[in-house]
C-alpha positions in Angstrom: -140.3 131.4 -69.9 -138.4 132.2 -66.8 -141.3 133.1 -64.6 -139.6 134.2 -61.2 -137.5 136.3 -63.4 -140.6 138.0 -65.1 -142.1 138.5 -61.5 -139.4 140.8 -60.9 -141.2 143.1 -63.6 -143.6 146.0 -62.1 -145.7 145.7 -65.1 -146.7 142.3 -65.1 -149.1 143.0 -61.7 -152.8 144.3 -61.7 -152.1 147.2 -58.9 -150.3 149.5 -61.1 -146.9 148.9 -59.0 -143.7 150.6 -59.6 -141.7 148.6 -58.2 -141.2 144.7 -56.7 -139.4 143.5 -54.0 -138.2 139.9 -53.8 -138.1 137.4 -50.8 -137.8 134.0 -50.9 -138.5 131.1 -47.9 -137.5 127.2 -48.6 -140.7 126.7 -50.1 -142.0 130.1 -51.3 -141.4 133.1 -53.5 -142.7 136.1 -52.2 -143.3 139.5 -54.5 -143.9 142.5 -52.9 -145.6 145.7 -54.3 -146.6 148.9 -52.6 -150.3 147.3 -51.8 -149.9 143.8 -52.1 -147.7 140.5 -51.4 -147.7 137.9 -54.4 -146.9 134.5 -52.8 -145.5 131.7 -55.7 -145.5 128.2 -53.9 -141.8 126.6 -54.8 -142.3 123.2 -57.0 -141.0 120.9 -54.1 -141.6 118.0 -52.0 -139.9 117.5 -48.4 -142.8 114.3 -47.3 -144.5 116.5 -45.1 -145.3 119.0 -47.7 -145.7 118.4 -51.6 -146.1 121.4 -54.0 -144.4 119.4 -57.1 -147.0 119.9 -59.0 -148.9 122.8 -60.7 -152.3 121.6 -59.6 -151.0 120.7 -56.0 -149.9 124.3 -55.8 -152.9 125.5 -56.8 -154.7 123.6 -54.4 -152.4 124.4 -51.3 -152.8 128.1 -52.6 -156.6 128.0 -52.2 -156.2 126.1 -49.0 -154.1 128.8 -47.8 -156.7 131.4 -48.6 -159.7 129.8 -46.9 -157.9 129.1 -43.8 -156.1 132.2 -43.4 -159.5 134.2 -43.6 -160.3 132.8 -40.3 -157.9 134.7 -38.6 -157.1 137.7 -41.2 -160.0 138.0 -44.0 -159.0 141.3 -44.5 -155.4 140.6 -45.7 -156.4 137.5 -48.2 -157.8 138.7 -51.4 -157.7 136.0 -53.8 -155.7 132.9 -56.1 -155.0 134.5 -59.4 -153.4 132.7 -62.5 -150.2 133.4 -64.1 -151.0 133.7 -67.6 -149.2 134.4 -70.7 -150.5 137.5 -72.9 -148.9 138.2 -76.1 -145.8 136.4 -75.3 -145.4 138.3 -71.9 -146.2 137.0 -68.2 -149.3 138.5 -66.8 -150.7 138.3 -63.2 -154.2 137.4 -63.4 -156.6 137.6 -66.5 -158.0 134.7 -68.7 -156.0 132.1 -70.8 -154.2 128.9 -69.7 -152.0 129.2 -66.1 -148.8 128.7 -65.7 -148.2 128.9 -62.5 -150.7 130.2 -59.6 -150.1 133.1 -57.0 -151.9 134.2 -53.5 -152.6 137.8 -53.5 -152.5 139.4 -49.9 -152.5 142.7 -48.4 -148.9 143.7 -47.5 -148.5 144.5 -44.4 -146.3 147.0 -42.4 -143.0 145.3 -41.8 -142.1 147.4 -39.1 -145.2 146.5 -37.1 -144.6 142.6 -37.1 -144.7 141.4 -34.0 -140.5 140.0 -34.1 -139.6 143.6 -35.5 -141.6 145.1 -32.1 -139.7 142.6 -29.9 -136.4 143.8 -31.5 -136.7 147.5 -30.9 -138.6 146.1 -27.4 -141.5 147.6 -28.1 -143.7 144.9 -27.4 -146.5 145.8 -24.2 -149.1 143.9 -22.3 -151.5 145.7 -24.3 -150.9 144.1 -27.4 -150.6 140.9 -25.9 -153.9 141.5 -24.1 -155.3 142.1 -28.1 -153.7 139.7 -29.1 -155.2 136.9 -26.8 -158.5 138.5 -27.3 -158.7 138.0 -31.0 -157.1 133.9 -30.5 -159.7 133.5 -27.4 -162.3 134.2 -30.1 -161.2 132.0 -32.5 -160.2 128.6 -30.7 -164.0 128.0 -29.8 -165.2 128.7 -32.9 -162.3 126.7 -34.8 -163.5 122.9 -36.3 -163.4 120.0 -33.9 -164.8 116.7 -33.7 -164.0 113.0 -34.6 -162.0 114.0 -37.9 -159.8 116.7 -35.9 -159.7 115.2 -32.6 -158.0 111.7 -33.4 -155.1 114.6 -33.9 -154.4 114.9 -30.1 -154.7 110.9 -29.6 -151.1 110.2 -28.5 -150.0 107.8 -31.0 -150.0 110.6 -33.7 -148.3 113.2 -31.4 -145.6 110.4 -30.8 -145.5 110.2 -34.5 -145.0 114.2 -34.8 -142.6 114.5 -32.4 -140.2 111.5 -33.6 -140.6 112.5 -37.2 -139.3 115.9 -35.9 -136.6 114.2 -34.3 -135.7 111.8 -37.7 -135.7 115.2 -39.7 -133.1 117.0 -37.9 -130.5 113.9 -37.3 -128.7 115.1 -40.1 -127.6 118.3 -38.6 -126.5 116.8 -35.2 -123.0 117.8 -34.7 -123.4 120.9 -36.9 -126.4 122.7 -35.6 -127.2 120.7 -32.5 -124.8 118.3 -30.5 -125.5 114.6 -29.9 -126.3 115.4 -26.3 -128.8 118.0 -27.0 -130.5 115.6 -29.3 -131.0 112.6 -26.7 -131.8 114.8 -23.9 -134.9 116.4 -26.4 -135.8 112.5 -27.5 -136.0 111.3 -24.1 -137.7 114.2 -22.4 -140.4 114.1 -24.9 -140.8 110.3 -24.7 -141.0 110.6 -20.9 -143.4 113.0 -20.7 -145.8 111.2 -23.1 -145.4 107.9 -21.0 -145.9 109.8 -17.5 -148.8 112.0 -19.1 -150.9 110.0 -21.7 -154.1 110.1 -19.1 -153.3 114.1 -19.7 -153.8 113.7 -23.8 -156.7 111.9 -23.6 -158.5 114.0 -21.1 -157.7 117.2 -23.4 -159.7 115.2 -26.1 -162.7 114.6 -24.5 -162.4 118.4 -22.7 -163.0 119.6 -26.8 -159.4 121.0 -26.8 -158.4 119.5 -30.0 -158.8 121.9 -32.8 -158.2 123.0 -36.1 -155.7 125.7 -35.4 -153.3 128.0 -36.7 -150.5 125.5 -36.6 -147.8 128.3 -37.0 -148.2 130.5 -34.6 -144.9 132.4 -34.3 -143.9 136.2 -34.1 -142.9 136.5 -37.7 -146.5 135.9 -38.5 -148.5 138.0 -36.3 -148.9 141.9 -37.5 -149.9 144.3 -34.8 -150.7 147.6 -36.3 -154.5 149.0 -36.2 -155.7 145.5 -35.1 -154.0 142.4 -34.5 -153.6 140.1 -37.5 -152.5 136.6 -37.5 -151.3 135.2 -40.7 -149.6 132.3 -42.7 -151.2 129.1 -40.7 -150.2 125.8 -42.0 -152.2 124.6 -44.9 -150.0 121.9 -46.5 -150.4 119.2 -44.2 -153.8 119.1 -41.8 -151.8 116.9 -39.2 -149.8 119.9 -38.3 -152.9 122.2 -38.0 -155.2 120.0 -36.0 -154.3 119.6 -32.7 -154.0 120.7 -29.1 -154.9 124.4 -28.4 -152.1 124.3 -25.8 -149.9 123.0 -28.7 -150.1 126.3 -31.0 -150.4 128.8 -27.9 -147.1 127.5 -26.5 -146.0 128.1 -29.9 -146.1 131.8 -29.1 -144.8 131.3 -25.6 -141.8 129.8 -26.9 -141.2 132.6 -29.4 -141.5 135.4 -26.7 -138.8 133.4 -24.9 -136.4 133.2 -28.5 -136.5 136.9 -28.3 -136.1 137.3 -24.6 -139.5 138.1 -23.7 -139.8 135.5 -21.0 -142.4 137.9 -18.6 -144.3 138.6 -21.5 -144.2 134.4 -22.5 -145.3 133.9 -19.0 -148.1 136.6 -19.0 -149.3 135.4 -22.3 -149.7 131.9 -21.0 -151.3 133.1 -17.8 -153.8 135.5 -19.2 -155.1 132.9 -21.9 -155.3 130.4 -19.6 -157.6 132.6 -17.3 -159.6 134.0 -20.4 -160.1 130.5 -21.9 -160.5 129.0 -18.7 -157.8 126.0 -19.6 -155.7 125.6 -16.2 -154.3 122.3 -17.8 -152.4 124.1 -20.3 -150.1 124.9 -17.4 -148.9 120.8 -17.2 -148.2 120.9 -21.1 -146.7 124.3 -22.2 -143.0 122.9 -21.3 -143.8 119.9 -23.6 -144.8 121.8 -26.4 -142.4 124.9 -26.1 -139.9 122.4 -26.6 -141.5 120.3 -29.7 -142.3 124.0 -31.1 -138.3 125.1 -30.6 -137.6 122.0 -32.4 -139.7 122.6 -35.3 -138.5 126.6 -35.6 -135.1 124.5 -35.7 -135.5 122.4 -38.3 -137.1 125.1 -40.4 -133.9 127.2 -40.4 -131.5 124.2 -40.5 -133.5 123.1 -44.0 -133.2 126.9 -45.1 -129.3 126.7 -44.2 -128.8 123.9 -46.8 -131.1 125.3 -49.6 -128.9 126.0 -52.4 -131.1 129.1 -54.0 -129.9 131.2 -50.6 -127.2 133.4 -50.5 -124.2 132.4 -48.2 -124.9 135.1 -45.9 -128.6 134.1 -45.7 -127.8 130.7 -45.2 -125.1 131.3 -41.9 -127.9 133.5 -40.6 -130.4 130.3 -41.0 -127.9 128.1 -39.5 -127.0 130.4 -36.5 -130.6 130.5 -36.1 -131.2 127.2 -36.4 -128.7 126.6 -33.6 -130.4 128.9 -31.0 -133.7 127.6 -31.4 -131.9 124.0 -30.8 -130.3 125.8 -27.7 -133.6 126.7 -26.2 -135.4 123.4 -27.0 -132.5 121.8 -25.0 -132.9 124.3 -21.9 -136.6 123.2 -22.1 -135.5 119.8 -21.7 -133.2 119.9 -19.1 -135.4 122.5 -17.1 -138.4 120.0 -16.8 -135.9 117.0 -15.9 -134.2 119.1 -13.5 
């Protein structure tokens, strides 16, 4: 049975859908009904994530449900089995699962933070409301020895160097050799120069079980503030310094030509959370996060299931994020 084709039929869903919209990323298939969103994980293995078996896909959907309820409990509803009943696929119900889907409340697309930014509709009030949500989240997020080790400079260096190794094949297409080398040099020099700062952050309790993917496409500002789609597939990308999490969104505000709001966001968060050391780390983590977004889009640009125009858009977006990362490395070196 072609599960993806079957899921385009509104009749297979439990919410009396009359139409289904289909989207995909490089790791997920997403089906949108009028009221809900259903996410299916692709059977892929990129090393840093592994959804290659049904058991693993089920496990990581359960993780996604649990972890995202920390910041958006109203949105994340259930993990449902996909079963075959009388020869027809059905979302939910009893029987042997042939796949699993995460069921979520569908959020209004025009209220996503990147959409608001595109319309130049972001305001300081929105940023303040987001800060209020985040400032309450981080002190309650898990910490302790198991999490703290991810704030160790050895792990941070590994994360950065792994990131660079994964974009090396895109040098010459999505970024220049000069940009690549400048970013590598900047990251390594910063870690050497400020080694003691990373140790201080661990002692100060700033290493937490964070969101891990705090960019504008994962934030909806409507009748409340909903921060969703955290990293569930690898705790190494979620455990880390609060500064690394915050810098991700600050970077994305820069990317969307909201540098003033980016600065406002960092200044206000540092004040509310009583964490002035963030200022010493922001550019370092902004550079890292811009490379991450560049990498994600570069990988999408060679995803064979995407249409050529989608691949081209992903390639252009990757180039823009890599250019931003390069600007951070040059700014700090100046």
